[in-house]
C-alpha angles and dihedrals in degrees: 000000000000114000089230094054122094118246087227091071123067127178100196125081133054117338114217093181100078126067090199125060095237118156121239090243093057091046091053092046090050090051093048092052098041128029110228119242120259088255092053093046092051103035090122095054090046090053090050093049091048091051092057090063090060094042088055091052090050090052093050092051090048090052090052090048091055091057094055122100113268094025118231113243118237092240090055090049089053094048094053097042095043092043091056090046093050091052093051092047095052093042090051095049092047093049092045091045094235111173124249097012096175107028096035127220119318116256097036104053093104091052088049092055090049089051089050100048093040089049092054094054089044096056095036092054091047094050091044092052093050089063095063108016128076117249092251095053093044090049097051093046092049092053091064083084097082091056095049096043091050091052090045090051091051094048102035102032100025092232121164117261110192128202088243090058091047093050091047091050095051092045085049092053090049091055088051090053093050091050097042095037093190116209094243089062105031103034095159095052131068117255122258087252117032113250113258091018091122104004136043120254112282130218124240091255093050091048090050092050091047091054089050089050090051092054089049086052089051093055093043097051089043090060093044098051091044092051090049092054089046089051091050112164095333089101128041114251088246090059091054092048093044092056092046094049094041095051092043092051092050098045093044091049091051091047091056090051097045094045089039093234111175119232116242113220125208112281099172143015090256092057092052093043092052095048091045088050092050090051100047096040089045088055094051092044094051090047094054094042093052093050089047095050092047088061103039137058112255094244095050095039096054089055091073091054091077088077090073086080090057093053092047091055093048094046093049090051092051097042105030103021096241105160112215114226127228093271090056090053091049089050094050090050090052091049093050092047092049090051094049090046090056092041096049095039126100109279115219114224115261125232092256090055092048091050093050091054092051090051091053093048090053091050 
């Protein structure tokens, strides 16, 4: 193993990322003879960008669920959403005859558990913060994740982190700030989404607790995304999603029991439809995100996540009639430009690619 390669990443073993049993040397030879298209080179980024649309849809459904009477607790939303996701994953793996549908492949099971536990704290912190924070504040806190995951990828996985990627990340974060316009930055301007539009007014204690929950979400998602990259293609995307959904369902269920949180049962068709939408769209979003992160470096992949803010603004305009102001349009333009800058920029070879080239040379 290369001294500069992280021990968390291994290149040998079964590869779940290829539908055809093509050897690494054949793949490298094909790449040398024919330059892949922009779509092929950026398949991972395109998966990630597509996933952000479905994540935006799930967040809107959660916001509406919080306005119903009685409101649905965040842990119950997690149980329902992740329960649906887990069943879909297991059924898919059984039908497609994917090995180890429950236990996962050997050699990555510890990383899969880290992904599951980290993912739970990520989604739980996000859902909890949405109950007491405005959309603007919750968005800006959530988008600390690309910065933390890029640093974690550099430290733990020894991935490259170029100056261009850093500039694109900072510019993307600037675009998020212009769209969200949190009150602690733009005190003299109205927020992107009027306070109280979806949620009742929160107290100072509730707001402080929500900010703390957001920070826990950032740390949890950082660990989850870093573990996905460390797993790479040694596990099928459904393995990664099943561990995430299983651990989230188990921990959320135990949380409801320990804290004596009563379950809210469907009282209307709207309630059932929103929760079903959250589960199905959440499953699709996680599948696309997992496939994307398995193909991209952490620092490059998370840059595409900024576009979720653009999808959220567009959906809120179409569904709730919220008109984005000029600053939001400017921020959206910056986000799109940053994403395209990363996608169209020169991609440095990852460690797995370098290792495959070395193996071919030895053969």
